[in-house]
N, C-alpha and C positions, 0 to 999 in steps of 0.2 A: 739669585736665593728668595726673593718676595715674589717673584711670578711663581715660582716653583710651588711656594706654601700655597698660593692661593687656586692653582689647578688641581694639587692635592684636595685640597680642604673641597672644591666641587668636584672633585671625581667621587670623594667620599659620598658625599650630598646623593649623587646620582645613584651610587649601588644602593643606596639607604629607600630612596623614592622611586627607582626605577625610572627608565625613559633616556631621553637625550636631553643634554645639557650644553648650552652654548658659553664658554668661558672667555672673556676677553683679559689676557693679561697687559697691565699697564707698563709702562716703560720701566725699566730697571735703572741701576745705577751707571748702566754704559750707555743711557739716553736712547735704547733702541726703539724704534717704532711701535706701536701696540699692535698686537696679532690677535685673531681669533683663534681658540682652540677647542675643537669639536669633541666633547667628551661623549660617547656613546654606548651604552651600556647592552650587553647581551640580553637582560630582561626587554628590552623594546622587541627584539626579533621573538623570542620566546612568546612574548603574550600574542603577537601578531599571528603567530604559527598557532597557538593556542585556540585562539577565537576562530581563525578559518577552518582549522582541521577539528580541535573539538568541539567546534559548534556543531558541524556537520553531522559528526558523529552523533551527538545528543539527539541533533532533530531525528536522526534515522532512528534511534534506539525510540524516541517518543512517538514515531509513527509508528512502530513494532507495537509499542505497548499498547496504542490506541487499538488496534487492528485486532489484537490479540482480546483484549476487553471486549469490543466486539461481538467475536467468536464464541467468548464464552458465556454473553447473555444470550446469543441465537441458541448455544446448545444448554443452557440450563431451560429455556421456553423450551424445546425440543421434548423435552420430558412430559409436558404438560399439553400437548396438543394431540389430537385425535385423528389428524389428517397429515398423510404421509405428504411427501413432495411429489412422488408419483401420480397420489390423488388428485393434489393440488393441480398438477399438470392438466389430468385428463379431464377436470372440472372445466379449466380454463380452455380448452380444446374443445370442448363441447359449446362452448357459448361463442368462441372466437375459431373458426376452422382455420387452419395453418400448420406452421410447424412452431413447437417450442424451441426456445433457443437458449433459457434459463427458467431458475425457479429458488427464490432464497426465501427464507423467513425471515421477516422484519425483524431487529433485534431492539425495537422500540418499546416493548411490553403490549404491542396491538394484538399479537398472535394473527398474524395476517401473513399469506404466501403471496409472493408478488411475481408473477408470472410473466414472461417475455414471449407474445406470440406474433412470427412474421408472415405476413400473407405470401401470395406468388409473385407480386410487384414489388416485393420489399418494404412493402410500409408495417410499421411495428404497432403492436398494440401492449399496453401495461394492463394486464388484468389482477385482480386482487381478489383473493379467496380467501374465506374465512379458515383459518387451522382448527376452528372448532367444530363446524359442522359441513365444511367444504362448499360452501354457498357462494356464489361469486358475487360480491359485492360490487365490483366497479370494472370497466373497462375504457380505457382512454385508448384514443388513437392517437398516435404518436406523427405529426403533419411534419416535423422540421425538417428529417432528411431520411430517405429512403437508403442510403447507399450501406448502411452498416447492414441494414436487414438483409441486403442483395449479397453483401458478403459473407454473411453467415449461413444463407443458402446456398451460394457457392461452395463454401468449405464442408457443408454437409452432402453435397451433391456425391453419389454411389454408397453414403453411410448405408449401413444393417439395422446399426441401432440408434433408435431416438431419446430422446431427453427423458422419455418415463421411464424406457427401457433400463438406460444408464442409470436413472436415481434406485429404481430396483435392484440392478445389480450390487452399487455402491451401499446398499443397505445391510448387506452384509459384513461391511465394515464399521457399523454402528447407525446412528439415528441422523438420516442427510438431513442438513438443516441448508444446504444451497447446490444446485447443482447448475454449470455453465459451460458452453461452449469456449475452449481454450484454443485459437487458431494462430498463436504465436508460436509458428513452427508447425510440426507436423498436427494435424487437428486433432484432438480429442476431447473428451468431457470431462471435465475437470468436478469433482465433487468434494464436497467438504461435509466430515460427518461429527458425531462427537466423539471420535477416535481419530481423526486426524484429517490430512487431507488424499485424496487418489486420484491416479486418472481411470477413465474408462474406455477402451477402444472403442471407435465408431463401427468397425468390421466385426471385430471379434468379441466385443462385451468384457473382457480379460480386463480385471481389476489391478492397478499396478499402484504402489506409494508415488506420491507426486512431489517433485523436486522442485523447488523454485529458483533457476538460474541467476533469476536477478538481484536474488537477495546478497547482502554482504553482511557478514556475522563477523568479520575481523575487525573488531572494534579496536583491536591494539596495534594496526598498521599505520 
């Protein structure tokens, strides 16, 4: 009887506080040896699952919120620039001949286009172009690795639409704030405008809505 009372008291405490409690029941009137009773509460399992699953979902939502904030900032700047993505690409290529594979309007308030140009051997250049007057501000050669540049050139082999033309095509869907080669799957130009994200065909130049297959919005799974 005393042992049952102790176990009941420990179980109640565990339910209130959550977690796992080990209770030792002393010998009763019958002189039986002490034994350990493990009182385990479902709250333990729930808290662990909540931390594992809920934490991942929160991190994913936070990342998407950060990306959305960056896009909103770039879009707000787009209306204050006199130089389009196509203009910035043309200026970068005039300074550094090669193949433009991306152009992005900085979202830090600097009003600068960052254009990536790849030489024939795969060497990449990061060319910064003023979004105010179209002047080239800097040209930095990336000597770290040319494999990515060569991969971009290979993906563009046979393409009829270059980055500048893709930016001009996407401008029909809003002010372009970024154009980039997306080679995850069949290669396309991916454009981000003030009205959304779009794919531009490498050969046809057709503009279609972009769908990110990697994004998982099922927060309630």
